[in-house]
N, CA, C and O atoms as a Tinker XYZ file with bonds, in Angstrom:
   344  protein
     1  N    -83.224000  108.919000   17.242000    73     2
     2  CA   -82.251000  109.813000   17.854000    64     1     3
     3  C    -80.906000  109.613000   17.153000    63     2     4     5
     4  O    -80.456000  108.482000   16.968000    81     3
     5  N    -80.278000  110.706000   16.770000    73     3     6
     6  CA   -79.008000  110.628000   16.075000    64     5     7
     7  C    -77.838000  110.507000   17.001000    63     6     8     9
     8  O    -77.963000  110.619000   18.221000    81     7
     9  N    -76.685000  110.273000   16.393000    73     7    10
    10  CA   -75.450000  110.086000   17.161000    64     9    11
    11  C    -75.153000  111.339000   18.007000    63    10    12    13
    12  O    -74.836000  111.238000   19.192000    81    11
    13  N    -75.259000  112.507000   17.382000    73    11    14
    14  CA   -74.930000  113.732000   18.108000    64    13    15
    15  C    -75.806000  113.926000   19.323000    63    14    16    17
    16  O    -75.321000  114.316000   20.385000    81    15
    17  N    -77.096000  113.657000   19.180000    73    15    18
    18  CA   -78.013000  113.816000   20.323000    64    17    19
    19  C    -77.662000  112.847000   21.443000    63    18    20    21
    20  O    -77.726000  113.219000   22.615000    81    19
    21  N    -77.293000  111.614000   21.111000    73    19    22
    22  CA   -76.877000  110.647000   22.121000    64    21    23
    23  C    -75.639000  111.115000   22.834000    63    22    24    25
    24  O    -75.570000  111.049000   24.061000    81    23
    25  N    -74.651000  111.592000   22.088000    73    23    26
    26  CA   -73.391000  112.059000   22.707000    64    25    27
    27  C    -73.633000  113.300000   23.571000    63    26    28    29
    28  O    -73.046000  113.423000   24.646000    81    27
    29  N    -74.477000  114.206000   23.123000    73    27    30
    30  CA   -74.792000  115.392000   23.937000    64    29    31
    31  C    -75.483000  114.991000   25.241000    63    30    32    33
    32  O    -75.195000  115.540000   26.304000    81    31
    33  N    -76.386000  114.038000   25.143000    73    31    34
    34  CA   -77.039000  113.556000   26.363000    64    33    35
    35  C    -76.058000  112.891000   27.312000    63    34    36    37
    36  O    -76.134000  113.070000   28.528000    81    35
    37  N    -75.131000  112.119000   26.745000    73    35    38
    38  CA   -74.086000  111.490000   27.563000    64    37    39
    39  C    -73.221000  112.553000   28.231000    63    38    40    41
    40  O    -72.895000  112.430000   29.412000    81    39
    41  N    -72.847000  113.587000   27.495000    73    39    42
    42  CA   -72.033000  114.646000   28.072000    64    41    43
    43  C    -72.764000  115.342000   29.212000    63    42    44    45
    44  O    -72.154000  115.636000   30.240000    81    43
    45  N    -74.045000  115.609000   29.054000    73    43    46
    46  CA   -74.832000  116.224000   30.106000    64    45    47
    47  C    -74.889000  115.346000   31.353000    63    46    48    49
    48  O    -74.800000  115.855000   32.471000    81    47
    49  N    -75.033000  114.064000   31.177000    73    47    50
    50  CA   -75.065000  113.164000   32.328000    64    49    51
    51  C    -73.719000  113.098000   33.030000    63    50    52    53
    52  O    -73.670000  113.090000   34.260000    81    51
    53  N    -72.626000  113.052000   32.276000    73    51    54
    54  CA   -71.311000  112.964000   32.860000    64    53    55
    55  C    -70.955000  114.251000   33.616000    63    54    56    57
    56  O    -70.290000  114.200000   34.651000    81    55
    57  N    -71.389000  115.380000   33.107000    73    55    58
    58  CA   -71.147000  116.661000   33.795000    64    57    59
    59  C    -71.819000  116.749000   35.156000    63    58    60    61
    60  O    -71.441000  117.579000   35.983000    81    59
    61  N    -72.799000  115.913000   35.392000    73    59    62
    62  CA   -73.502000  115.915000   36.676000    64    61    63
    63  C    -72.713000  115.202000   37.774000    63    62    64    65
    64  O    -73.030000  115.354000   38.953000    81    63
    65  N    -71.705000  114.437000   37.413000    73    63    66
    66  CA   -70.919000  113.689000   38.399000    64    65    67
    67  C    -69.885000  114.586000   39.056000    63    66    68    69
    68  O    -69.374000  115.521000   38.439000    81    67
    69  N    -69.581000  114.291000   40.319000    73    67    70
    70  CA   -68.548000  115.093000   40.992000    64    69    71
    71  C    -67.164000  114.562000   40.625000    63    70    72    73
    72  O    -66.975000  113.374000   40.362000    81    71
    73  N    -66.215000  115.477000   40.618000    73    71    74
    74  CA   -64.843000  115.134000   40.151000    64    73    75
    75  C    -64.171000  114.129000   41.083000    63    74    76    77
    76  O    -63.387000  113.307000   40.608000    81    75
    77  N    -64.435000  114.155000   42.350000    73    75    78
    78  CA   -63.796000  113.203000   43.286000    64    77    79
    79  C    -64.171000  111.769000   42.952000    63    78    80    81
    80  O    -63.318000  110.881000   42.955000    81    79
    81  N    -65.427000  111.548000   42.667000    73    79    82
    82  CA   -65.878000  110.203000   42.307000    64    81    83
    83  C    -65.259000  109.772000   40.993000    63    82    84    85
    84  O    -64.845000  108.623000   40.840000    81    83
    85  N    -65.197000  110.681000   40.059000    73    83    86
    86  CA   -64.588000  110.381000   38.757000    64    85    87
    87  C    -63.101000  110.061000   38.898000    63    86    88    89
    88  O    -62.576000  109.194000   38.200000    81    87
    89  N    -62.432000  110.765000   39.803000    73    87    90
    90  CA   -60.989000  110.550000   40.020000    64    89    91
    91  C    -60.744000  109.118000   40.530000    63    90    92    93
    92  O    -59.794000  108.459000   40.107000    81    91
    93  N    -61.586000  108.656000   41.420000    73    91    94
    94  CA   -61.440000  107.292000   41.921000    64    93    95
    95  C    -61.660000  106.277000   40.813000    63    94    96    97
    96  O    -60.932000  105.289000   40.718000    81    95
    97  N    -62.626000  106.508000   40.003000    73    95    98
    98  CA   -62.889000  105.598000   38.873000    64    97    99
    99  C    -61.755000  105.647000   37.853000    63    98   100   101
   100  O    -61.415000  104.631000   37.247000    81    99
   101  N    -61.178000  106.816000   37.667000    73    99   102
   102  CA   -60.102000  106.945000   36.687000    64   101   103
   103  C    -58.945000  106.050000   37.053000    63   102   104   105
   104  O    -58.371000  105.414000   36.169000    81   103
   105  N    -58.585000  105.973000   38.293000    73   103   106
   106  CA   -57.482000  105.104000   38.729000    64   105   107
   107  C    -57.825000  103.651000   38.419000    63   106   108   109
   108  O    -56.984000  102.905000   37.917000    81   107
   109  N    -59.042000  103.255000   38.712000    73   107   110
   110  CA   -59.494000  101.887000   38.442000    64   109   111
   111  C    -59.359000  101.556000   36.946000    63   110   112   113
   112  O    -58.852000  100.496000   36.581000    81   111
   113  N    -59.811000  102.460000   36.107000    73   111   114
   114  CA   -59.783000  102.182000   34.674000    64   113   115
   115  C    -58.394000  102.330000   34.065000    63   114   116   117
   116  O    -58.093000  101.708000   33.046000    81   115
   117  N    -57.552000  103.145000   34.681000    73   115   118
   118  CA   -56.178000  103.210000   34.218000    64   117   119
   119  C    -55.508000  101.844000   34.362000    63   118   120   121
   120  O    -54.786000  101.399000   33.470000    81   119
   121  N    -55.749000  101.199000   35.473000    73   119   122
   122  CA   -55.184000   99.860000   35.684000    64   121   123
   123  C    -55.733000   98.858000   34.655000    63   122   124   125
   124  O    -55.009000   98.008000   34.136000    81   123
   125  N    -57.016000   98.989000   34.388000    73   123   126
   126  CA   -57.678000   98.039000   33.447000    64   125   127
   127  C    -57.106000   98.225000   32.026000    63   126   128   129
   128  O    -56.801000   97.247000   31.343000    81   127
   129  N    -56.969000   99.465000   31.601000    73   127   130
   130  CA   -56.538000   99.699000   30.205000    64   129   131
   131  C    -55.027000   99.492000   30.027000    63   130   132   133
   132  O    -54.536000   99.337000   28.908000    81   131
   133  N    -54.310000   99.492000   31.143000    73   131   134
   134  CA   -52.868000   99.278000   31.071000    64   133   135
   135  C    -52.544000   97.852000   30.629000    63   134   136   137
   136  O    -51.445000   97.588000   30.140000    81   135
   137  N    -53.473000   96.956000   30.795000    73   135   138
   138  CA   -53.300000   95.564000   30.359000    64   137   139
   139  C    -54.121000   95.344000   29.078000    63   138   140   141
   140  O    -55.298000   94.987000   29.125000    81   139
   141  N    -53.473000   95.566000   27.960000    73   139   142
   142  CA   -54.184000   95.472000   26.674000    64   141   143
   143  C    -54.759000   94.073000   26.440000    63   142   144   145
   144  O    -54.126000   93.064000   26.751000    81   143
   145  N    -55.945000   94.040000   25.897000    73   143   146
   146  CA   -56.574000   92.813000   25.460000    64   145   147
   147  C    -57.426000   93.175000   24.251000    63   146   148   149
   148  O    -58.208000   94.123000   24.314000    81   147
   149  N    -57.292000   92.447000   23.165000    73   147   150
   150  CA   -58.047000   92.794000   21.953000    64   149   151
   151  C    -59.514000   92.363000   22.044000    63   150   152   153
   152  O    -59.999000   91.565000   21.241000    81   151
   153  N    -60.195000   92.908000   23.035000    73   151   154
   154  CA   -61.625000   92.599000   23.232000    64   153   155
   155  C    -62.420000   93.878000   23.425000    63   154   156   157
   156  O    -61.861000   94.927000   23.744000    81   155
   157  N    -63.719000   93.782000   23.231000    73   155   158
   158  CA   -64.592000   94.955000   23.319000    64   157   159
   159  C    -64.574000   95.553000   24.720000    63   158   160   161
   160  O    -64.674000   96.772000   24.859000    81   159
   161  N    -64.452000   94.739000   25.754000    73   159   162
   162  CA   -64.428000   95.242000   27.121000    64   161   163
   163  C    -63.243000   96.199000   27.317000    63   162   164   165
   164  O    -63.395000   97.239000   27.958000    81   163
   165  N    -62.089000   95.868000   26.785000    73   163   166
   166  CA   -60.923000   96.755000   26.902000    64   165   167
   167  C    -61.198000   98.059000   26.168000    63   166   168   169
   168  O    -60.866000   99.135000   26.665000    81   167
   169  N    -61.797000   97.969000   24.996000    73   167   170
   170  CA   -62.130000   99.173000   24.209000    64   169   171
   171  C    -63.083000  100.072000   24.993000    63   170   172   173
   172  O    -62.892000  101.287000   25.048000    81   171
   173  N    -64.109000   99.472000   25.599000    73   171   174
   174  CA   -65.081000  100.216000   26.385000    64   173   175
   175  C    -64.409000  100.868000   27.593000    63   174   176   177
   176  O    -64.687000  102.023000   27.917000    81   175
   177  N    -63.533000  100.129000   28.250000    73   175   178
   178  CA   -62.797000  100.648000   29.393000    64   177   179
   179  C    -61.915000  101.828000   28.973000    63   178   180   181
   180  O    -61.790000  102.803000   29.715000    81   179
   181  N    -61.318000  101.746000   27.816000    73   179   182
   182  CA   -60.454000  102.824000   27.312000    64   181   183
   183  C    -61.293000  104.088000   27.058000    63   182   184   185
   184  O    -60.881000  105.190000   27.422000    81   183
   185  N    -62.441000  103.929000   26.449000    73   183   186
   186  CA   -63.343000  105.087000   26.196000    64   185   187
   187  C    -63.749000  105.698000   27.520000    63   186   188   189
   188  O    -63.753000  106.920000   27.665000    81   187
   189  N    -64.089000  104.862000   28.489000    73   187   190
   190  CA   -64.487000  105.347000   29.799000    64   189   191
   191  C    -63.352000  106.112000   30.481000    63   190   192   193
   192  O    -63.580000  107.171000   31.066000    81   191
   193  N    -62.144000  105.585000   30.410000    73   191   194
   194  CA   -60.991000  106.241000   31.000000    64   193   195
   195  C    -60.806000  107.643000   30.426000    63   194   196   197
   196  O    -60.604000  108.599000   31.174000    81   195
   197  N    -60.874000  107.767000   29.101000    73   195   198
   198  CA   -60.675000  109.059000   28.481000    64   197   199
   199  C    -61.846000  109.993000   28.676000    63   198   200   201
   200  O    -61.669000  111.212000   28.686000    81   199
   201  N    -63.034000  109.450000   28.831000    73   199   202
   202  CA   -64.214000  110.285000   29.125000    64   201   203
   203  C    -64.029000  110.923000   30.496000    63   202   204   205
   204  O    -64.243000  112.124000   30.664000    81   203
   205  N    -63.629000  110.114000   31.474000    73   203   206
   206  CA   -63.360000  110.642000   32.811000    64   205   207
   207  C    -62.228000  111.681000   32.764000    63   206   208   209
   208  O    -62.337000  112.754000   33.358000    81   207
   209  N    -61.161000  111.355000   32.063000    73   207   210
   210  CA   -60.050000  112.269000   31.946000    64   209   211
   211  C    -60.453000  113.598000   31.303000    63   210   212   213
   212  O    -59.970000  114.662000   31.690000    81   211
   213  N    -61.334000  113.515000   30.329000    73   211   214
   214  CA   -61.770000  114.746000   29.651000    64   213   215
   215  C    -62.488000  115.676000   30.621000    63   214   216   217
   216  O    -62.331000  116.894000   30.541000    81   215
   217  N    -63.275000  115.114000   31.537000    73   215   218
   218  CA   -63.962000  115.964000   32.532000    64   217   219
   219  C    -62.939000  116.635000   33.456000    63   218   220   221
   220  O    -63.077000  117.812000   33.789000    81   219
   221  N    -61.930000  115.892000   33.860000    73   219   222
   222  CA   -60.910000  116.433000   34.751000    64   221   223
   223  C    -60.103000  117.548000   34.021000    63   222   224   225
   224  O    -59.773000  118.569000   34.625000    81   223
   225  N    -59.804000  117.349000   32.772000    73   223   226
   226  CA   -59.094000  118.373000   31.996000    64   225   227
   227  C    -59.982000  119.586000   31.806000    63   226   228   229
   228  O    -59.528000  120.723000   31.937000    81   227
   229  N    -61.236000  119.346000   31.500000    73   227   230
   230  CA   -62.198000  120.449000   31.347000    64   229   231
   231  C    -62.260000  121.283000   32.616000    63   230   232   233
   232  O    -62.254000  122.512000   32.553000    81   231
   233  N    -62.319000  120.622000   33.774000    73   231   234
   234  CA   -62.381000  121.347000   35.064000    64   233   235
   235  C    -61.144000  122.167000   35.306000    63   234   236   237
   236  O    -61.223000  123.290000   35.804000    81   235
   237  N    -59.992000  121.611000   34.957000    73   235   238
   238  CA   -58.721000  122.305000   35.145000    64   237   239
   239  C    -58.672000  123.588000   34.278000    63   238   240   241
   240  O    -58.299000  124.658000   34.759000    81   239
   241  N    -59.046000  123.457000   33.024000    73   239   242
   242  CA   -59.070000  124.618000   32.114000    64   241   243
   243  C    -60.087000  125.633000   32.590000    63   242   244   245
   244  O    -59.814000  126.833000   32.585000    81   243
   245  N    -61.255000  125.169000   33.000000    73   243   246
   246  CA   -62.299000  126.059000   33.495000    64   245   247
   247  C    -61.807000  126.845000   34.686000    63   246   248   249
   248  O    -61.936000  128.069000   34.725000    81   247
   249  N    -61.233000  126.138000   35.675000    73   247   250
   250  CA   -60.759000  126.805000   36.906000    64   249   251
   251  C    -59.663000  127.809000   36.629000    63   250   252   253
   252  O    -59.657000  128.895000   37.210000    81   251
   253  N    -58.733000  127.465000   35.750000    73   251   254
   254  CA   -57.663000  128.406000   35.400000    64   253   255
   255  C    -58.205000  129.663000   34.750000    63   254   256   257
   256  O    -57.729000  130.765000   35.023000    81   255
   257  N    -59.190000  129.501000   33.900000    73   255   258
   258  CA   -59.770000  130.666000   33.244000    64   257   259
   259  C    -60.583000  131.521000   34.194000    63   258   260   261
   260  O    -60.577000  132.747000   34.088000    81   259
   261  N    -61.283000  130.885000   35.119000    73   259   262
   262  CA   -62.042000  131.640000   36.111000    64   261   263
   263  C    -61.085000  132.414000   37.007000    63   262   264   265
   264  O    -61.327000  133.585000   37.296000    81   263
   265  N    -60.005000  131.783000   37.449000    73   263   266
   266  CA   -58.999000  132.486000   38.278000    64   265   267
   267  C    -58.409000  133.684000   37.512000    63   266   268   269
   268  O    -58.260000  134.769000   38.074000    81   267
   269  N    -58.085000  133.486000   36.262000    73   267   270
   270  CA   -57.537000  134.556000   35.436000    64   269   271
   271  C    -58.521000  135.688000   35.274000    63   270   272   273
   272  O    -58.125000  136.854000   35.285000    81   271
   273  N    -59.789000  135.376000   35.125000    73   271   274
   274  CA   -60.839000  136.376000   34.983000    64   273   275
   275  C    -60.982000  137.183000   36.263000    63   274   276   277
   276  O    -61.116000  138.406000   36.215000    81   275
   277  N    -60.956000  136.499000   37.424000    73   275   278
   278  CA   -61.089000  137.155000   38.703000    64   277   279
   279  C    -59.883000  138.068000   38.949000    63   278   280   281
   280  O    -60.044000  139.193000   39.422000    81   279
   281  N    -58.683000  137.590000   38.632000    73   279   282
   282  CA   -57.469000  138.415000   38.803000    64   281   283
   283  C    -57.552000  139.678000   37.953000    63   282   284   285
   284  O    -57.226000  140.764000   38.433000    81   283
   285  N    -57.979000  139.556000   36.712000    73   283   286
   286  CA   -58.014000  140.718000   35.851000    64   285   287
   287  C    -59.066000  141.717000   36.331000    63   286   288   289
   288  O    -58.895000  142.924000   36.165000    81   287
   289  N    -60.151000  141.221000   36.924000    73   287   290
   290  CA   -61.187000  142.123000   37.450000    64   289   291
   291  C    -60.685000  142.815000   38.721000    63   290   292   293
   292  O    -61.058000  143.959000   38.983000    81   291
   293  N    -59.850000  142.142000   39.508000    73   291   294
   294  CA   -59.324000  142.734000   40.738000    64   293   295
   295  C    -58.406000  143.918000   40.439000    63   294   296   297
   296  O    -58.318000  144.849000   41.240000    81   295
   297  N    -57.743000  143.892000   39.327000    73   295   298
   298  CA   -56.812000  144.946000   38.974000    64   297   299
   299  C    -57.486000  146.151000   38.312000    63   298   300   301
   300  O    -56.871000  147.208000   38.172000    81   299
   301  N    -58.710000  145.995000   37.918000    73   299   302
   302  CA   -59.464000  147.103000   37.324000    64   301   303
   303  C    -59.999000  148.010000   38.431000    63   302   304   305
   304  O    -60.756000  147.555000   39.288000    81   303
   305  N    -59.616000  149.280000   38.421000    73   303   306
   306  CA   -60.196000  150.165000   39.448000    64   305   307
   307  C    -61.655000  150.431000   39.124000    63   306   308   309
   308  O    -62.007000  150.711000   37.978000    81   307
   309  N    -62.503000  150.342000   40.145000    73   307   310
   310  CA   -63.923000  150.583000   39.922000    64   309   311
   311  C    -64.147000  152.075000   39.655000    63   310   312   313
   312  O    -65.010000  152.444000   38.859000    81   311
   313  N    -63.374000  152.919000   40.317000    73   311   314
   314  CA   -63.393000  154.356000   40.024000    64   313   315
   315  C    -62.063000  154.917000   40.459000    63   314   316   317
   316  O    -61.360000  154.314000   41.269000    81   315
   317  N    -61.727000  156.033000   39.939000    73   315   318
   318  CA   -60.433000  156.657000   40.249000    64   317   319
   319  C    -60.430000  157.166000   41.687000    63   318   320   321
   320  O    -61.411000  157.753000   42.144000    81   319
   321  N    -59.339000  156.943000   42.390000    73   319   322
   322  CA   -59.177000  157.440000   43.748000    64   321   323
   323  C    -58.583000  158.857000   43.763000    63   322   324   325
   324  O    -58.494000  159.482000   44.819000    81   323
   325  N    -58.185000  159.352000   42.607000    73   323   326
   326  CA   -57.609000  160.679000   42.495000    64   325   327
   327  C    -58.706000  161.680000   42.183000    63   326   328   329
   328  O    -59.608000  161.415000   41.387000    81   327
   329  N    -58.608000  162.848000   42.834000    73   327   330
   330  CA   -59.575000  163.917000   42.566000    64   329   331
   331  C    -58.842000  165.215000   42.309000    63   330   332   333
   332  O    -57.727000  165.425000   42.786000    81   331
   333  N    -59.470000  166.060000   41.566000    73   331   334
   334  CA   -58.901000  167.375000   41.290000    64   333   335
   335  C    -59.189000  168.263000   42.488000    63   334   336   337
   336  O    -60.336000  168.414000   42.909000    81   335
   337  N    -58.139000  168.841000   43.022000    73   335   338
   338  CA   -58.308000  169.731000   44.168000    64   337   339
   339  C    -58.018000  171.133000   43.697000    63   338   340   341
   340  O    -56.998000  171.366000   43.048000    81   339
   341  N    -58.906000  172.094000   44.013000    73   339   342
   342  CA   -58.738000  173.468000   43.603000    64   341   343
   343  C    -58.286000  174.313000   44.749000    63   342   344
   344  O    -58.090000  175.517000   44.589000    81   343
């Protein structure tokens, strides 16, 4: 299995988590990465922090775009309310 396949699988698994649980973990890992240590554990914690953050940013962008799409559809008239009267 190549690197890309592993990363895609990881992304699929992370997308299955709910944002509330990820938000709690993000606070935990923010504290951990705030105290730098030149060790692999700190590096792993940093990757985890940004992985969680990326899901939260993705959700924010997704929600903003969905809201914008719904708003633009609400302004489109389904049919004209004006009729020609003779």
